[in-house]
C-alpha positions in Angstrom: -40.9 -101.4 -12.2 -39.9 -98.0 -13.4 -36.4 -97.1 -14.1 -35.0 -94.3 -12.0 -32.3 -92.1 -13.5 -29.8 -91.4 -10.8 -27.2 -90.0 -13.1 -29.1 -86.7 -14.0 -27.2 -83.4 -13.1 -28.6 -81.5 -10.1 -30.5 -78.2 -10.8 -28.4 -75.0 -10.2 -29.0 -73.3 -6.9 -30.2 -69.5 -6.6 -26.8 -68.5 -5.2 -25.0 -69.9 -8.2 -27.3 -68.1 -10.6 -26.7 -64.7 -8.9 -22.9 -65.2 -9.1 -22.9 -65.9 -12.8 -25.0 -62.7 -13.4 -22.6 -60.4 -11.4 -19.4 -61.7 -12.8 -17.9 -59.0 -15.0 -16.8 -59.4 -18.5 -13.5 -58.3 -19.9 -14.6 -54.7 -20.1 -15.7 -54.6 -16.5 -12.5 -56.1 -15.4 -10.6 -53.2 -17.0 -12.6 -50.6 -15.2 -12.2 -52.4 -11.9 -8.5 -52.4 -12.4 -8.5 -48.7 -13.1 -10.5 -47.9 -9.9 -8.2 -50.0 -7.9 -5.2 -48.2 -9.4 -6.7 -44.7 -8.7 -7.6 -45.7 -5.2 -4.1 -46.9 -4.6 -2.6 -43.7 -6.2 -4.8 -41.5 -4.0 -3.6 -43.4 -0.9 0.0 -43.0 -2.1 -0.5 -39.3 -2.9 -2.0 -38.7 0.6 0.9 -40.5 2.1 3.5 -38.5 0.1 1.6 -35.1 -0.3 3.6 -32.0 0.3 2.0 -28.5 0.0 5.5 -27.1 -0.7 4.9 -28.2 -4.3 2.7 -25.1 -4.6 5.2 -22.6 -3.3 6.6 -21.8 -6.7 3.1 -21.2 -8.3 2.0 -19.1 -5.3 5.2 -17.0 -5.5 4.8 -16.5 -9.2 1.1 -15.5 -8.8 2.0 -12.9 -6.2 4.8 -11.5 -8.3 2.5 -11.3 -11.4 -0.1 -9.4 -9.3 2.2 -7.0 -7.5 5.3 -6.7 -9.7 7.4 -7.5 -6.5 9.3 -10.7 -5.7 7.6 -12.8 -3.0 9.3 -15.8 -1.4 8.2 -18.6 1.0 11.6 -19.6 2.3 10.1 -22.1 4.8 7.3 -24.6 4.7 3.8 -24.1 3.2 1.0 -26.0 4.8 -2.8 -26.1 4.4 -5.6 -27.5 6.6 -8.6 -28.1 4.4 -12.1 -27.6 5.6 -15.1 -25.2 5.5 -12.7 -22.7 7.0 -9.3 -23.5 5.5 -6.1 -22.4 7.2 -3.0 -21.6 5.2 0.4 -21.5 7.0 3.7 -20.2 5.6 7.1 -19.8 7.2 9.9 -17.3 6.6 8.1 -15.0 4.2 9.7 -12.1 2.4 8.2 -9.4 0.1 10.4 -7.1 -2.1 10.5 -3.4 -1.8 9.9 -0.8 -4.6 12.7 -0.6 -7.1 13.7 2.9 -6.0 14.0 2.0 -2.4 17.4 1.5 -0.7 16.2 -1.4 1.5 15.5 -4.5 -0.6 12.7 -5.9 1.6 9.4 -4.2 2.3 7.9 -6.9 4.5 8.9 -10.2 6.2 7.5 -12.5 8.8 8.6 -15.6 10.6 5.2 -17.1 10.1 1.8 -16.2 8.7 -1.4 -18.0 9.3 -4.5 -17.1 7.3 -8.0 -18.6 7.9 -10.3 -18.3 4.9 -13.8 -19.4 4.4 -14.3 -21.5 1.3 -18.0 -21.1 0.4 -17.9 -17.2 0.2 -14.8 -17.6 -1.9 -16.7 -19.5 -4.5 -19.1 -16.6 -4.8 -16.2 -14.1 -5.3 -16.2 -12.8 -1.7 -13.0 -13.0 0.4 -13.9 -13.6 4.1 -10.9 -14.0 6.4 -12.0 -14.7 10.0 -8.4 -14.5 11.4 -4.9 -13.5 10.5 -1.9 -14.5 12.7 1.5 -13.0 12.2 4.6 -14.0 14.1 7.5 -11.4 14.1 6.2 -9.4 11.2 8.4 -6.6 10.0 6.9 -3.9 7.7 8.6 -0.9 6.2 6.5 1.9 4.8 8.3 4.8 3.0 7.4 7.6 0.8 8.7 8.0 -2.7 11.7 10.0 -3.6 9.7 12.6 -5.7 6.3 14.3 -5.5 5.0 12.1 -8.4 6.4 8.9 -7.0 3.9 7.0 -4.8 4.9 5.3 -1.6 6.2 1.7 -1.6 2.8 0.5 -0.4 1.2 1.4 -3.7 1.7 -1.7 -5.7 -1.8 -3.2 -6.4 -3.2 -0.3 -8.4 -6.9 0.7 -8.2 -9.0 -1.9 -6.3 -11.9 -3.6 -8.0 -14.7 -5.8 -6.7 -15.5 -6.3 -3.0 -12.7 -5.6 -0.5 -11.7 -8.5 1.8 -13.6 -8.9 5.0 -11.1 -9.2 7.9 -12.2 -10.0 11.4 -9.3 -10.7 13.7 -5.6 -9.8 13.6 -3.2 -11.3 16.0 0.4 -10.0 16.1 3.3 -11.5 18.0 6.4 -9.3 18.4 5.7 -7.1 15.3 7.5 -4.1 14.0 6.4 -1.2 11.8 8.8 1.4 10.4 7.7 4.5 8.6 10.3 6.6 6.6 9.8 9.9 4.9 13.2 11.2 3.9 11.9 14.5 2.4 9.7 15.1 5.5 12.5 14.2 7.9 10.4 11.5 9.4 11.7 8.1 10.8 9.4 6.3 13.2 9.7 2.8 14.5 6.6 1.2 16.2 6.4 -2.1 18.1 3.1 -4.0 17.7 1.7 -6.7 19.8 -1.8 -8.2 20.4 -3.1 -7.9 23.9 -5.7 -10.0 25.7 -9.2 -9.9 24.2 -12.0 -8.7 26.4 -14.0 -11.9 25.7 -13.6 -15.2 23.8 -15.5 -13.8 20.8 -13.8 -10.5 20.5 -10.6 -9.6 18.7 -7.6 -8.8 20.9 -6.5 -5.2 21.2 -3.4 -4.0 19.4 -0.8 -2.5 21.7 1.5 0.1 20.1 4.7 1.7 21.4 7.1 3.6 19.2 9.5 6.5 18.9 11.6 8.3 16.3 11.4 11.6 14.5 8.4 13.2 12.9 9.1 16.1 10.6 12.5 16.5 12.3 11.0 16.5 15.8 11.5 13.8 18.4 8.4 11.6 18.3 6.9 9.0 20.6 3.7 7.0 20.5 2.0 4.8 23.1 -1.4 3.3 23.4 -3.8 0.6 22.3 -6.6 0.0 19.9 -9.0 -2.8 19.3 -8.0 -4.9 16.4 -8.2 -2.6 13.3 -9.5 -5.6 11.4 -12.2 -6.8 13.7 -15.0 -4.7 12.4 -14.1 -3.7 8.9 -17.1 -2.9 6.8 -19.2 -2.7 9.9 -21.2 0.1 11.4 -20.3 -1.0 14.9 -17.5 1.3 16.3 -14.6 0.2 18.4 -12.4 2.0 20.9 -8.9 3.5 20.5 -6.5 5.3 22.9 -3.3 6.8 21.6 -0.8 9.2 23.3 1.6 10.8 20.9 4.3 13.5 21.2 6.2 15.3 18.4 8.7 17.9 19.7 6.7 20.2 21.9 3.3 19.0 20.6 1.3 16.5 22.6 -1.9 14.8 21.5 -4.1 12.3 23.3 -6.8 10.6 21.2 -9.5 8.5 22.9 -12.8 7.4 21.4 -14.3 5.2 18.7 -13.6 4.4 15.1 -16.1 3.1 12.5 -14.7 1.0 9.6 -11.2 1.4 10.9 -9.6 -0.5 8.0 -10.4 2.5 5.8 -10.0 5.1 8.6 -12.5 7.3 6.8 -14.9 7.8 9.7 -14.2 8.3 13.4 -15.3 10.2 16.5 -12.5 10.8 19.0 -11.9 13.0 22.0 -8.7 14.8 21.3 -6.6 16.8 23.8 -4.0 18.8 22.0 -1.3 20.9 23.6 2.0 22.4 22.7 4.4 25.3 23.0 3.3 27.0 19.7 0.5 26.4 17.2 2.9 27.3 14.5 4.5 23.9 15.1 1.4 22.1 13.7 2.3 23.1 10.1 5.2 20.7 9.6 3.3 18.0 11.4 -0.1 18.1 9.8 0.1 20.7 7.1 -2.2 23.2 8.7 -0.7 26.7 8.6 -1.2 28.6 11.9 0.3 31.8 13.3 2.7 31.7 16.1 1.0 31.5 19.5 2.0 31.2 23.2 1.7 27.8 24.8 -1.8 26.3 24.3 -4.0 23.5 25.5 -7.2 22.5 23.8 -9.8 19.7 24.2 -12.7 18.8 21.9 -14.2 16.2 19.6 -12.2 15.2 16.5 -14.4 13.7 13.8 -13.7 12.6 10.3 -16.2 12.1 7.5 -14.2 11.0 4.4 -12.2 14.2 3.4 -13.5 16.4 6.1 -11.8 16.5 9.5 -13.7 18.5 12.2 -12.5 19.6 15.6 -15.8 20.3 17.2 -16.8 22.3 20.3 -13.3 22.6 21.6 -12.3 24.7 24.5 -9.0 25.7 26.0 -6.4 28.4 26.3 -3.7 29.9 24.2 -1.3 32.0 26.2 -3.4 34.1 28.6 -6.5 33.9 26.4 -9.3 31.5 26.4 -10.2 30.0 23.0 -13.2 27.9 21.9 -15.2 27.0 18.8 -15.3 24.6 15.9 -12.8 24.1 13.1 -12.9 21.8 10.1 -10.5 21.0 7.3 -11.5 19.7 3.9 -8.6 17.8 2.3 -10.4 16.8 -0.8 -9.5 19.8 -2.9 -6.3 21.2 -4.5 -5.3 22.6 -1.1 -6.6 21.9 2.4 -9.5 24.3 3.3 -9.8 25.4 6.9 -13.2 26.8 8.0 -13.5 27.9 11.7 -15.7 29.8 14.0 -13.7 30.9 17.1 -14.8 32.7 20.3 -12.8 34.2 23.1 -14.5 35.4 26.2 -11.3 37.0 27.4 -8.5 37.8 24.9 -5.1 38.9 26.0 -4.1 41.3 23.2 -0.4 40.5 23.1 -1.3 36.8 22.3 -2.2 38.1 18.8 1.4 39.3 18.3 2.2 36.2 16.2 -0.1 37.5 13.5 2.4 40.3 12.8 5.6 38.3 13.4 6.2 39.6 17.0 6.5 37.6 20.2 3.9 37.9 23.0 4.7 39.8 26.2 7.2 38.0 28.5 7.0 39.9 31.7 5.6 38.7 35.1 2.3 37.0 34.7 2.6 36.5 31.0 2.7 33.2 29.2 5.3 32.5 26.5 7.6 29.6 25.5 11.4 29.7 25.7 11.8 30.6 22.0 9.4 33.5 22.3 11.2 34.8 25.4 14.5 34.7 23.5 12.9 36.5 20.6 11.4 39.1 22.8 14.8 39.7 24.5 16.4 40.1 21.0 13.6 42.5 20.0 14.1 44.5 23.1 17.8 44.8 22.3 17.1 46.2 18.9 17.0 49.9 18.1 13.8 49.5 16.2 10.3 48.4 17.3 8.4 47.4 14.2 8.4 43.6 13.7 10.8 42.5 10.9 10.2 38.7 11.0 9.2 37.7 7.4 6.0 35.9 6.7 6.3 32.3 5.5 5.2 32.4 1.9 5.0 28.6 1.8 2.5 28.6 4.6 0.4 31.4 3.1 0.1 29.4 -0.2 -0.3 25.9 1.3 -3.9 26.1 2.3 -7.2 28.1 2.0 -9.1 29.4 4.9 -12.3 31.1 6.1 -12.0 31.9 9.8 -14.3 34.1 11.9 -13.0 35.1 15.4 -14.9 37.1 17.9 -13.6 38.2 21.3 -16.0 39.5 23.9 -13.5 41.2 26.1 -9.9 42.2 25.5 -7.1 42.8 28.0 -4.5 45.2 26.7 -2.0 47.3 28.7 -1.7 49.8 25.8 -5.2 50.4 24.5 -8.5 50.0 26.3 -9.9 47.5 23.7 -13.4 46.4 24.3 -14.0 43.6 21.8 -12.9 42.2 18.4 -14.5 40.9 15.3 -12.2 39.4 12.7 -13.0 37.6 9.5 -10.0 36.1 7.7 -10.1 34.7 4.2 -7.2 33.0 2.5 -7.2 31.7 -1.1 -4.2 30.6 -3.1 -1.9 33.0 -1.3 -4.3 36.0 -1.2 -5.2 36.9 2.4 -8.0 39.2 3.3 -9.1 40.5 6.7 -12.6 41.7 6.0 -13.3 43.1 8.6 -10.8 43.5 11.4 -12.7 45.6 13.9 -11.9 46.6 17.5 -14.1 48.4 20.0 -11.8 51.0 21.6 -12.6 53.4 24.4 -16.2 53.9 23.6 -15.6 54.0 19.9 -14.2 51.6 17.3 -11.5 51.0 14.8 -12.8 49.4 11.6 -10.3 48.1 9.1 -9.7 45.8 6.1 -6.4 44.3 5.2 -5.4 42.7 1.9 -2.1 40.8 1.6 -1.3 39.3 -1.8 1.4 36.6 -1.3 1.0 35.1 -4.8 4.3 36.7 -5.8 7.6 36.5 -4.0 7.1 39.9 -2.4 3.8 40.5 -0.6 1.7 43.5 -1.6 -0.4 44.8 1.3 -3.2 47.3 1.4 -4.7 48.7 4.7 -7.8 50.8 5.1 -8.9 51.8 8.6 -11.3 54.3 10.1 -11.3 55.5 13.7 -14.7 56.8 15.1 -15.7 58.3 18.4 -12.8 57.1 20.4 -13.0 59.0 23.7 -9.7 60.5 24.8 -10.6 60.1 28.5 -11.2 56.4 28.2 -7.8 55.9 26.7 -6.2 56.7 30.1 -5.2 53.8 32.2 -6.7 55.0 35.5 -9.6 57.2 36.6 -7.4 60.1 37.9 -5.8 60.5 34.4 -9.2 60.0 32.7 -10.5 63.0 34.6 -7.9 65.2 32.9 -8.7 64.3 29.3 -11.8 64.5 27.2 -12.6 64.7 23.5 -13.4 62.4 20.7 -10.9 61.0 18.2 -11.7 60.0 14.7 -9.7 59.6 11.5 -8.9 57.5 8.4 -5.8 55.6 7.3 -5.1 54.3 3.8 -1.7 52.6 3.2 -0.3 50.4 0.5 3.1 48.8 0.6 5.3 45.9 -0.4 7.5 43.6 1.7 7.4 40.3 3.5 7.3 41.7 7.1 5.4 44.4 8.9 8.5 46.6 9.0 9.1 46.2 5.3 5.4 46.9 4.4 5.2 50.1 6.4 8.7 51.2 5.3 7.7 51.1 1.6 4.1 52.3 2.0 2.2 55.1 0.2 -1.1 56.6 1.2 -2.7 59.0 3.7 -3.1 59.3 7.5 -5.5 61.7 9.0 -6.6 62.0 12.7 -8.6 64.6 14.5 -9.7 65.3 18.1 -12.8 67.5 19.0 -13.6 69.8 21.9 -12.3 68.8 25.3 -9.3 69.3 27.6 -6.0 67.8 28.4 -4.3 67.9 31.8 -0.6 68.1 32.7 -0.5 64.6 34.1 -1.6 63.3 30.7 1.2 65.1 29.0 3.6 63.7 31.5 2.3 60.2 30.7 3.0 60.9 27.0 6.7 61.5 27.9 6.7 65.2 28.2 8.5 66.8 31.2 6.0 69.6 32.1 8.6 71.6 34.0 11.1 71.6 31.2 9.2 71.1 28.0 5.5 71.7 28.3 5.9 75.2 29.5 7.3 76.2 26.1 3.9 75.5 24.6 1.4 76.2 27.3 0.9 78.1 30.5 1.4 76.2 33.8 -2.3 75.5 34.2 -3.2 72.0 35.3 -6.0 71.8 32.7 -5.4 72.7 29.1 -8.7 73.5 27.3 -8.8 71.9 23.9 -10.9 73.2 21.0 -9.6 70.6 18.5 -6.5 69.0 17.2 -5.7 67.3 13.9 -2.9 65.8 11.8 -3.1 65.2 8.1 -0.1 63.4 6.6 0.7 62.2 3.1 2.7 59.0 2.9 5.3 58.3 0.2 7.8 55.4 0.3 7.4 55.0 4.0 7.8 58.7 4.9 4.8 60.5 6.5 5.0 64.3 5.7 2.6 66.7 7.4 0.1 68.6 5.3 -1.8 70.1 8.2 -0.9 69.7 11.8 -2.5 71.8 14.6 -3.4 71.8 18.3 -5.9 74.5 19.2 -6.6 75.6 22.8 -8.5 78.5 24.1 -5.4 80.6 24.5 -2.8 79.0 22.2 -2.8 77.7 18.6 0.0 75.2 18.0 0.9 74.5 14.4 3.3 71.8 13.4 5.2 70.4 10.5 7.7 67.6 9.8 8.0 64.0 9.0 7.7 60.5 10.5 10.0 58.0 8.8 8.4 54.6 9.0 11.4 52.9 7.4 14.0 54.3 9.6 11.6 54.7 12.6 12.6 58.3 13.1 10.6 61.3 14.2 11.3 64.9 13.1 8.4 67.2 14.0 8.4 70.8 15.0 5.5 72.3 17.0 5.2 76.2 17.1 3.0 78.0 19.6 0.9 80.9 18.2 -0.3 82.6 21.4 -3.7 84.3 21.4 -2.9 86.3 24.5 0.3 88.5 24.1 0.8 88.7 27.9 2.0 85.1 28.1 4.3 85.0 25.1 7.5 84.9 27.2 6.6 81.4 28.5 6.4 79.7 25.2 8.9 78.5 22.6 8.8 75.9 19.8 9.1 72.2 20.7 11.1 69.7 18.6 9.9 66.0 18.7 12.7 63.8 17.4 14.6 60.6 18.1 13.4 57.1 17.3 10.1 55.3 17.8 11.7 53.4 20.6 13.4 56.4 22.3 11.6 59.7 21.3 12.9 63.0 22.5 11.1 66.2 23.4 13.1 69.4 23.6 12.6 73.2 23.1 14.0 74.5 19.8 15.1 78.1 20.4 16.4 78.3 16.8 12.9 78.0 15.5 11.4 80.8 17.6 8.7 82.8 15.8 7.8 86.4 16.1 6.6 86.9 19.6 4.4 89.9 19.1 2.1 88.5 16.5 -1.5 87.6 17.2 -2.5 84.0 16.3 -2.6 83.1 12.7 -6.0 82.3 11.3 -6.8 78.6 11.7 -8.3 78.7 8.2 -4.9 78.6 6.6 -4.1 75.3 8.3 -7.6 73.9 8.6 -8.0 70.1 8.2 -9.4 68.8 4.9 -13.2 68.6 4.8 -13.2 64.8 4.9 -11.3 64.8 8.2 -13.2 67.8 9.7 -16.5 65.8 9.3 -15.1 63.0 11.5 -14.1 65.2 14.4 -16.1 64.3 17.6 -16.3 66.5 20.7 -18.4 64.5 23.0 -22.1 64.3 23.8 -24.1 67.4 22.8 -21.2 69.6 21.5 -20.1 70.4 18.0 -16.6 71.4 17.0 -16.1 74.8 15.3 -12.5 74.1 14.7 -11.6 75.8 11.5 -14.7 78.0 11.5 -14.0 80.6 14.2 -10.8 81.9 12.5 -11.6 81.0 8.9 -13.2 84.4 8.2 
């Protein structure tokens, strides 16, 4: 019988074999301990983590980038994710070192959402920014070469941040410009969005002073961060007032964060266009109250007010104007048209107020100025031109008027082309259609020095004397063509000063026609007491020709040839017209051609001031009554003037020829 060994050890099971194979050695035990420690440390770090540990590094990083102190005086918190949200409380950012106010910006809370994956590629994509009680102060530097307090990052490099939504709760923006006398405070709040996917509009309301004028602003815009770097426009509506100037802007903006391109409907009104200069830097002449409406567009440095229409005073005004601000000085280019131009609305160009009588449009200041001018003994405008305005910008403006309303002259139309460059102003041309003829002129004003030097050249051609009369009855009593030339050069900063210092020549002539007594009465002559000393009592005075040739020196016009030739009387004159003192001193002597009427005529003295001229007989200057008329050849006009004398259709003047033998 075989022996059975019952004491042999049992064979190891498969489970026991696997356990022995997975059991770590001493080295594996060390790594396991390290992993357990790290896991425990992470759990502990998560339990104890505080993002406030990073406040110091963040503050120092901002200060290193901007050169300004930045503080997070409250908590800093971060929600990690594909879109990470950073929250910070009680933020402050320091102002420029030259500023009086220590803080430029502060906020009770700021929440910034930022997408992580674009950030890894160097792109900053911020879907949303939320600000609670933000307070921002923007102020200009104390000197021309000192940038504003907002200039602290230097030139930008790389791609700008892409910002989508801005939400503001109880915000405040203040803008200060001490040199420009501007202090504006604007309240900012986000309104309700139009849809869940759109950014909320920004509601604005503010007031203060802009360039010393009371200023207010109300309106709304879509979030200015919603569509940055997008070609899709968004709407804006703002209503602003500064002094007497009122602007309403409504329309769309593209890429509003840069504010480089927009298309707005702009309604602009005010008491005087001259008020625009301190507000926007565009030099305009004084005008009566105005109201304009058009499209305001901007394309980088070019601002364009397109196809605007409106009124200025009692004149209509339309056209297109654009300003290029990219050069050394703003450059204004405009094409203007008036279908009906009230002539006195142009008075601001020469420093005078418009008419202020019944039916005329003028503001309160212009009415006061007109009253003061009426109380003066002189009539020439003495308001000095603003040299700063003449040097502040360049311009190329063309203005055409199809019809002109003027109580003084029957003006038909106007064509003016103004050019201004670095203080040198030229009107080339300044033309008016007048009474069937025209006045063509060029004016050059050099304001590059402290005293303006002015040159005027003007020619009058074929102006019909009858058409100068205000009504048909008077027009029937006057005929003859007026022509002449004026050349003047003077210095001074007002029209009165320029004319009062001028040198040059003035020559005017009238051809064959007639003048009636009613016309003479209109000119201020009392026929019964004054006119009879020159003419007979006829209702019609036949006119062969008349001319005046004056030399001008230091503002005094001195006659070189002055005559009024009728069929029965030759009137010769002499004397001066003082443009500086605005005084007249002319003597007209009748030279009768018919000795039978000598007793009715005596010399006439024209004196007094421009504002109050006097016409009286001068018996001390009586000539020899028995003489026959002097030959006209001795007082004939110069050849250049004689060539311009017009008599009317189909008739030639022989003035200077009949008696020149």
